[in-house]
N, C-alpha and C positions, 0 to 999 in steps of 0.2 A: 504494500500500500504506500505509494509515493506521497510525499508531503508537498503541498502547494504553499505552505506558509513558512518555508525555510527551516523547518524542524530537522530534516535530514542533515542539512549542512551544519546546523547547530550541534546536533549529536556527534557528528564527525569531529567538529572542533573540540567538543567536550572530551572525546576520546584522546585527542592530542594533548589537551591540558592535563588529563589524568596521567598519561604516559610520561609527560615532562615533569611530573611532580608538582604542578602548579596548584593542585587542590589539597595538598597536605595541610592539615590543620584547619580545614574549613569546618565551620560550626555545623551542628545538626540542622537538617532541613526537613521540615514536616511536609511530606507529600502523602501521608497516610501510611497504613500498614505498620505502625510503630516506629517509623523512621526518626522520630524526634529523640529516640534513645541511642541512635547511632551517629558516629562522626559523619559529616557530610560526604567525605571522600568514600567511606564505606557504602553509604546509600547509593552514591553514583556508580561505584564499582558493581554493586549487586544489580542495579537497574540495567547497566550495560551488559552484564553477563546474562541476565534474564532475556534481554533483547536478542543476544547471540544464540541462545538456546531454543528459540521458538521454531523448532523443526517438526513438532508433532501436529499434523494437519487437523487432528480432531479438536484441538483447542487453540490452535495458533491464532486464528483471526480474532477471536474474542479477547484473548490475552494481549495480542498486539494492540488492539484498540485501547484497552485499559492502560497498557504500558505507555503508549504514546500520549495519553491524557496525563499520566504522571510526569512525563518529560516536559509537557507544556507547563504544568504547574511548577516544576523545578525551574524551568527557564524564567518564569515570572518571578519566583522567589529570589533567584540569584541575580536577576537583572540583566 
């Protein structure tokens, strides 16, 4: 499901920031699912891993939509 709001590019940039260590020490970000208890970097790492693991066609589309909504919320919170 390609994004028409620039989200795919933003996620790609987020991956780069994570790989470069730019997100070390980021405060918790509340995007639901108990994320307020995790370091922001951990939440982002989990979300990106979840996105990468969406290979099961039985639930992929539903989970992808929910995960993309979470990334939109994260983008708004991080600015």
